[in-house]
KEBA-450432 format. One record per residue (C-alpha): x, y, z; residue in one letter. Coordinates in steps of 0.001 Angstrom, whole numbers, padded with zeros to 6 digits, always signed. Layout:
N
XYZA/...
//
This chain:
484
-000093-000132+000015X/+000902+003435-000426X/+001154+005678+002560X/-001956+007879+001770X/-003911+004579+001177X/-002822+003199+004524X/-003962+006271+006159X/-007141+006386+004454X/-007869+002754+005243X/-006710+002899+008900X/-009150+005247+010415X/-007725+005152+013595X/-008715+001498+014386X/-005843-001479+014435X/-006318-004055+011869X/-004409-007268+011987X/-003854-008071+008260X/-000118-007358+007519X/+000647-004524+004939X/+003766-003694+003327X/+004780-000073+002737X/+007872+001440+000909X/+008997+005001+001368X/+011975+007296+002302X/+013088+007392+005782X/+013017+011215+007013X/+013488+011050+010634X/+014776+008231+013282X/+014132+008345+016958X/+015355+005809+019720X/+013181+004609+022656X/+015618+002698+024740X/+017969+000063+023055X/+015241-002087+021775X/+012913+000301+020068X/+012968+002661+017036X/+010554+005116+015784X/+010966+006185+012101X/+009089+008488+009889X/+008449+007164+006363X/+007239+009130+003686X/+005633+008197+000340X/+003341+010112-002151X/+004133+013281+000092X/+002582+011808+002914X/+004108+010327+006341X/+003390+007522+008537X/+005075+006460+011625X/+006871+002997+011863X/+007502+001382+015236X/+010274-001455+014862X/+010529-003479+018051X/+013763-005865+018418X/+011552-008461+020528X/+008937-008331+017540X/+011214-008515+014676X/+013547-011290+015993X/+013000-014748+017568X/+016416-016182+017463X/+018834-015774+020467X/+021498-014301+018262X/+019317-011332+017330X/+021743-008611+019162X/+024222-008310+016496X/+021801-008003+013692X/+019864-005640+015523X/+022882-003220+016223X/+023852-003620+012448X/+020206-002611+011438X/+020586+000374+013638X/+023900+001404+012444X/+023047+000780+008686X/+019708+002585+008224X/+019930+006320+008013X/+017623+009321+007356X/+017063+009601+003405X/+017107+005643+002716X/+014538+003766+000930X/+013109+001043+002985X/+010430-001673+002700X/+008264-002225+005874X/+005847-005141+006596X/+003778-004672+009694X/+000354-004270+010983X/-001631-001110+011835X/-001749+000234+015254X/-001794+003473+017314X/+000964+004844+019685X/-000090+005956+023215X/-000956+009383+021579X/-003327+007755+019141X/-001187+008431+016117X/-001436+005966+013236X/+001494+003702+013293X/+002717+000638+011461X/+004261-002140+014070X/+006929-003997+012012X/+006586-007540+012200X/+009912-008223+010704X/+012973-006089+010280X/+012679-003718+007416X/+014355-004168+004141X/+016685-001553+002812X/+015798-001291-000797X/+017914+001987-002023X/+020459+003674+000443X/+021036+007478+000248X/+024946+007883-000259X/+024863+011561+000465X/+023226+012963+003765X/+020281+015126+003323X/+020571+018424+004723X/+018106+019824+007574X/+017733+023085+005475X/+019460+024704+002654X/+021012+028096+003052X/+023283+028267-000153X/+021231+029855-003045X/+023423+028011-005316X/+022756+024608-004167X/+019085+025289-004197X/+019335+026445-007788X/+021456+023677-009029X/+020493+020875-006831X/+016691+021101-007311X/+016253+017550-006092X/+017790+018316-002785X/+015717+021551-002639X/+012490+019370-003093X/+013329+017153-000161X/+014387+019890+002202X/+011873+022730+001485X/+008084+021890+001777X/+007459+025196-000339X/+009178+024379-003181X/+007528+021201-003603X/+004336+022554-002624X/+004475+025029-005539X/+005174+022343-007984X/+002317+020124-006640X/+000045+023180-006834X/+001112+023673-010545X/+000189+020130-011252X/-003302+020620-009701X/-003808+023761-011712X/-002997+021961-014911X/-005383+019191-014042X/-008330+021447-013010X/-007743+023621-016367X/-008030+020474-018326X/-011218+019402-016427X/-012608+022653-017172X/-012357+022832-020789X/-013369+019260-021122X/-016531+019838-019153X/-017223+022586-021904X/-016732+019927-024729X/-013309+021233-025699X/-010951+018691-027387X/-007159+019012-026481X/-004808+018716-029410X/-001050+018854-029925X/+000271+021129-032574X/+003869+021212-033942X/+006717+022924-032132X/+009203+022829-034663X/+008440+024422-038047X/+009572+026531-040864X/+008772+029917-038961X/+007456+030859-035548X/+004107+032834-035907X/+001498+033669-033711X/+003035+036138-031238X/+005475+039083-031612X/+008777+037527-030308X/+012072+036552-031419X/+012152+032761-032200X/+015036+030215-031344X/+016300+029160-034951X/+017952+025907-035665X/+018583+023327-038403X/+016917+019752-039021X/+019021+017102-040872X/+016184+016248-043120X/+015811+019834-044381X/+019516+020934-045304X/+020005+024929-046047X/+016561+025693-044345X/+016383+027199-040949X/+013737+025995-038737X/+012225+027779-035492X/+010864+026700-032239X/+007276+027926-032021X/+006616+031265-029862X/+003019+030334-029784X/+000546+027471-030986X/-002151+030121-032162X/-001788+029770-035959X/-001900+025923-035910X/-004715+025802-033494X/-006904+028146-035909X/-006167+025914-038664X/-007891+023403-036781X/-010836+025493-036164X/-011100+025890-040013X/-010820+022238-040169X/-014055+021818-038256X/-012589+021508-034605X/-014674+024138-033276X/-013611+023891-029500X/-009999+023285-029263X/-007243+023835-026482X/-003498+023205-026002X/-001323+023086-023008X/+002343+022834-023850X/+005619+024326-024168X/+006398+027606-026083X/+010019+029197-026723X/+011050+032997-027071X/+014682+033738-027470X/+014368+036861-024863X/+015699+037823-021825X/+015460+036014-018101X/+014101+038040-015205X/+011672+037220-012223X/+008488+036541-014662X/+009873+035642-017926X/+012049+032466-019032X/+012751+031703-022707X/+010995+028264-022147X/+007540+028290-020682X/+004159+026495-020588X/+001213+028190-022425X/-002620+027205-022595X/-004536+028567-025397X/-008158+027562-026552X/-010184+028567-029391X/-014067+028595-029604X/-015934+029079-032792X/-018992+031295-032604X/-017687+032962-029367X/-017133+036885-028824X/-015058+038953-026473X/-017914+039080-023809X/-017868+035181-024055X/-014154+035197-023522X/-014351+037532-020549X/-017021+035294-018737X/-015159+032437-019482X/-011850+033696-017963X/-013592+034859-014778X/-015312+031451-014387X/-012053+029742-014827X/-010130+031870-012511X/-012665+031625-009605X/-012586+027895-009943X/-008654+027784-009875X/-008871+030149-006985X/-011352+027917-005047X/-009370+024710-005768X/-006142+026414-004611X/-007505+027533-001477X/-008777+023865-000905X/-005453+022455-001481X/-003721+025166+000475X/-005936+024515+003508X/-005639+020779+003550X/-002265+019616+001908X/-000135+022637+000693X/+000113+024272+003878X/+003561+025986+003359X/+001769+028332+000688X/-000339+031581+001509X/-004038+031389+001541X/-005818+032617-001577X/-008565+035191-001220X/-011257+033319-003247X/-013697+036413-003291X/-011189+038441-004945X/-011704+036308-008113X/-015494+035865-007957X/-016072+038396-010790X/-017339+040344-012418X/-013782+042075-012767X/-013273+045631-013535X/-013171+046577-017184X/-011138+049801-018714X/-011106+050623-022407X/-007474+051150-023534X/-007779+054633-025279X/-010396+056422-022910X/-008538+055050-019780X/-004986+056279-021028X/-006613+059655-022236X/-007887+060274-018894X/-004897+059191-016867X/-002421+061451-018975X/-004727+064238-019629X/-004157+064240-023247X/-006237+063467-026361X/-004465+061043-028369X/-003725+061575-031943X/-005156+059071-034679X/-002967+056033-033824X/-003520+054340-037083X/-001813+057025-039218X/+001610+056789-040421X/+002738+059589-038622X/+001425+058564-035233X/+004529+057735-033333X/+006345+061352-033740X/+003023+062984-033250X/+002408+060992-029869X/+005989+061702-028719X/+005522+065383-029256X/+002375+065533-027538X/+003886+063656-024372X/+006717+066006-024642X/+004618+069115-024698X/+002582+067823-021677X/+005623+067220-019745X/+004976+063381-019579X/+008549+061738-019105X/+009034+057942-020086X/+011705+056047-017990X/+014295+054223-020017X/+015007+054547-023852X/+012478+056143-026014X/+010107+053400-027697X/+010950+052790-031357X/+007321+051625-032570X/+003881+052474-031742X/+003056+049171-029928X/+006178+049497-027834X/+005090+053274-026714X/+001531+052230-026109X/+002890+049264-023928X/+005023+051604-021958X/+002311+054019-021323X/+000006+051089-020392X/+002345+049702-017818X/+002735+053187-016500X/-000900+054443-016179X/-003385+051785-016707X/-002146+048562-015229X/-001406+049701-011819X/-005235+049649-011434X/-004798+045846-011106X/-002804+046165-007843X/-006363+046256-005885X/-008400+043918-008131X/-008454+041719-011297X/-008524+044189-014359X/-009462+043660-017836X/-008012+046219-020273X/-009979+046435-023631X/-010023+047343-027267X/-006404+047985-027672X/-005412+050240-030782X/-005154+048001-033802X/-001418+048157-034309X/-001093+046139-031074X/-003125+043237-032322X/-002393+042157-035854X/-004341+038858-035562X/-007708+040395-034047X/-010639+041980-035453X/-010715+045454-035712X/-013485+048328-035529X/-013890+052095-035016X/-014433+052931-031461X/-017611+055204-031200X/-016127+057079-028383X/-012797+057960-029780X/-013213+057356-033238X/-009712+055254-032916X/-009410+052078-034973X/-009107+049402-032119X/-009147+045629-031582X/-011816+043334-030092X/-009304+042396-027450X/-008913+042185-023709X/-005937+041565-021428X/-006405+040268-017915X/-004010+041911-015156X/-003848+040783-011512X/-001488+042597-009355X/+000285+044342-012158X/+001003+041195-014098X/-000642+040256-017429X/-002180+036710-016803X/-004355+036149-019957X/-004904+037688-023344X/-007759+037181-025555X/-009618+038366-028679X/-012022+038029-031546X/-009909+036346-034393X/-009450+038178-037545X/-011080+035830-040101X/-011139+038007-043262X/-007997+036642-045573X/-007458+039748-047237X/-007526+041635-043975X/-005359+039320-042200X/-002774+039422-044930X/-002853+043350-044958X/-002502+043415-041103X/+000214+040947-040940X/+002266+042585-043845X/+001672+045975-042147X/+002968+044722-038799X/+006067+042914-040335X/+006869+046236-042169X/+006705+048084-039076X/+008976+045254-037605X/+011463+045693-040480X/+011612+049502-039891X/+012541+049122-036326X/+014927+046071-036593X/+017386+047268-039131X/+018955+043746-039490X/+015852+042500-041223X/+014947+039823-038641X/+011144+040245-038575X/+009124+037179-038793X/+008130+036088-042290X/+004612+036501-043445X/+002840+033203-042957X/+001123+032767-046471X/-000168+029181-045847X/-001884+030494-042726X/-003678+033272-044804X/-004478+030588-047293X/-006109+028542-044741X/-008539+031422-043914X/-009672+030842-047526X/-011678+027939-046380X/-013603+029884-043830X/-012639+030455-040260X/-015919+030854-038333X/-016141+033969-036078X/-013807+032541-033367X/-012842+033795-029970X/-009156+032975-028708X/-007578+033156-025341X/-004061+032450-024020X/-002130+032521-020705X/+001194+031386-019350X/+000871+028749-016953X/+003706+029876-014666X/+002005+033173-014358X/-000882+031448-012948X/+000983+029345-010600X/+002838+032382-009234X/-000600+034056-008671X/-002115+031234-006595X/+001051+030180-004898X/+002207+033644-003854X/+005530+033052-005625X/+007470+036050-006625X/+009810+034230-008949X/+009091+032173-012302X/+012034+029976-011328X/+010003+028666-008370X/+007169+027591-010740X/+009452+025475-013123X/+010481+022104-012204X/+014255+022880-012568X/+014227+026825-012576X/+015054+029017-015477X/+017126+028630-018340X/+019945+030110-016287X/+019661+027349-013840X/+019277+024540-016335X/+022532+025519-018104X/+024301+025752-014720X/+023262+022277-014173X/+024678+021023-017259X/+027902+023368-016527X/+028672+021679-013162X/+027881+018276-014154X/+031359+017189-014676X/+032675+018617-011260X/+031007+015636-009377X/
//
């Protein structure tokens, strides 16, 4: 039996049928010379094992074997215990060994009581997980979040598909890809995907009206507290859904994740801070991008879709005395991103916030329309922010082939104007051709799994939410492999 199965079946009542349990020894205590107590851990749960010399030995020459066993078994070893269920004098569930436990796998290195050295914690993740409950609790929460998300989508009749990770180009997001070569395609560069978006929309064209994917994406960019070149994303696409549907779906999913995380933290993952479930009950606050920004800076924005919008907006900001920290943004999307980070996203520190209807230059794959309030050309898009961090991005998909080709070409031209080395992503003509077969009105949604884990675990670093930390940690493990 596993330890959790034994504890569930035991129910504080002794039973005589012998059981066999395997696990790792985490603590050894002596009670006189003929009695040992051990804590044995299996599947994250602990059971006490009582080993009595008198019960395990019937021979007169037992003293030497008993001394050898006590000397041999150490904390960290894996043992097999055969015994019966009982309780100790404090009523604690205990396995009373009926024969001497068997050492099935020794730990040749001593497991420390705690890790102080940050380098050891980063490079020897297996030790960190053994010693620090918080580290393993975060990864257990991650697993449960993924399980809950799959159950949520499956309950709505979504199908989970896997799409290509390696292809001729990496479309679906504005990011620098990892470029490599494949043996079977000499002279042709390949790229790891930056997002599964374009593949999933091809599936919707093919008649899979509700589809989702949870899998890895890769972006050849920097590493910091919230970014890693390799990460896990979840995207779903739902035919005949609009932006309001996507917002409601997001609120339902986040509330369910908050409830599940609260339950797990209360009962099992006790090292993690409690989750405020009511905060995620919805409906969440919504702010339209352009009106909210104009109100915050006290300036009416120029026509953002015009060719001269960037210098015009920079001039307006300068005249208004608005200083942007860091280097001056070199494109309109980067400038608007910077302004949103300064003046709109902080609204999410007190409550979840949807920022909606972004200027069209920020969303080349989304449907667009003229906003009746501001007369700006905007996208049917929303981003969810919580605590100043972006959690999810969603929009009504552009399904007009000619309009999609025009938007992608305009966005690529803007990238090439900024990036003088000409490394802007190529226009994916095969995706545009797929739209000729009819993409229904579709709502698309995506989020980073690590961001969700950070939110519900209370972690401030993405490295805590990855099994072996960021790429910097992974490379460090490889670099030190020959030192041992």
